[in-house]
C-alpha positions in Angstrom: 222.5 -9.0 3.2 220.7 -9.8 6.4 219.1 -13.1 6.3 221.7 -14.7 3.9 223.8 -16.3 6.6 224.3 -19.6 4.6 225.0 -17.9 1.3 228.3 -19.4 -0.1 228.7 -17.5 -3.3 228.2 -13.8 -4.2 228.7 -12.2 -7.6 228.3 -8.5 -7.7 230.4 -7.9 -10.8 229.8 -4.7 -12.6 227.4 -3.0 -10.3 229.2 0.3 -9.7 229.6 -0.7 -6.1 231.5 1.7 -3.8 232.4 0.5 -0.3 232.1 2.8 2.7 234.5 2.0 5.3 232.2 2.9 8.2 230.5 -0.4 8.5 231.5 -4.0 7.1 229.5 -4.4 4.0 229.4 -8.2 4.2 228.9 -8.4 8.1 225.9 -10.8 7.7 227.6 -13.5 5.3 229.6 -15.6 7.7 229.5 -18.7 5.3 230.5 -16.8 2.2 233.3 -18.6 0.3 233.3 -16.8 -3.0 233.0 -13.0 -3.4 233.1 -11.5 -6.9 233.5 -7.7 -6.9 235.2 -7.2 -10.4 234.3 -4.1 -12.5 233.1 -1.9 -9.6 234.3 1.3 -8.2 236.2 0.1 -5.2 239.4 2.1 -5.8 241.8 3.4 -4.9 241.9 1.4 -1.8 240.1 -1.5 -0.1 240.1 -1.7 3.8 240.3 -4.8 5.9 237.0 -3.9 7.6 235.0 -4.3 4.5 235.8 -8.0 4.7 236.4 -8.7 8.3 233.6 -11.1 9.0 234.4 -13.3 6.0 236.3 -16.1 7.9 235.4 -18.8 5.4 236.3 -16.8 2.2 238.2 -18.8 -0.4 238.1 -16.5 -3.5 238.2 -12.8 -3.6 237.7 -11.2 -7.0 238.8 -7.4 -7.0 239.7 -7.1 -10.8 239.2 -3.9 -12.7 238.4 -1.6 -9.7 241.3 0.9 -10.3 242.8 -0.3 -7.0 246.0 1.3 -5.9 246.2 -0.1 -2.4 245.0 -3.3 -0.5 245.0 -3.4 3.2 247.4 -6.3 4.2 244.7 -7.5 6.6 242.3 -8.2 3.7 244.3 -11.2 2.7 246.6 -12.0 5.7 243.8 -12.3 8.1 241.9 -14.9 6.0 243.6 -18.5 6.5 241.0 -19.9 4.1 241.7 -17.6 1.2 243.1 -19.5 -1.7 242.6 -17.1 -4.8 242.8 -13.4 -4.9 242.1 -11.8 -8.3 243.8 -8.4 -8.7 244.1 -8.3 -12.5 243.7 -5.1 -14.5 244.2 -2.6 -11.6 247.1 -0.8 -13.3 247.9 1.6 -10.5 248.2 -1.3 -8.0 251.6 -2.4 -6.8 252.4 -5.4 -4.8 254.6 -4.8 -1.8 257.1 -7.4 -0.6 254.8 -8.7 2.3 252.0 -9.5 -0.2 254.3 -11.3 -2.5 255.9 -13.5 0.3 252.4 -14.3 1.8 251.0 -15.5 -1.4 254.1 -17.4 -2.4 253.0 -19.7 0.4 249.7 -20.1 -1.0 250.9 -21.5 -4.4 250.0 -21.1 -7.9 246.2 -20.9 -7.3 246.4 -17.2 -6.4 246.5 -14.6 -9.1 248.3 -11.7 -7.6 249.6 -8.5 -9.1 249.0 -9.3 -12.7 247.8 -6.7 -15.1 
């Protein structure tokens, strides 16, 4: 994604994407506010390193990815994150830290709903 530093929205829904944790996939997108990754092949887990450079992220869509785990740093290190969509990941379970963190975010976040 080099050369797209001003990109604000990216929809990669349904592209059979698999993230490799060796290098941040979205490193060159510092202005990104909305990232849609639903209906891909991200499971069983997502690492914080995949999203570490997205300091302006407001919406992260991870629906339908057969996720089982989500690194706490994926959401807790992003102060701008308003909405996290985790619907339809039947093996995913919220832990208490995630529930408490998102309670502070209000009803705009969709968390742990199947």
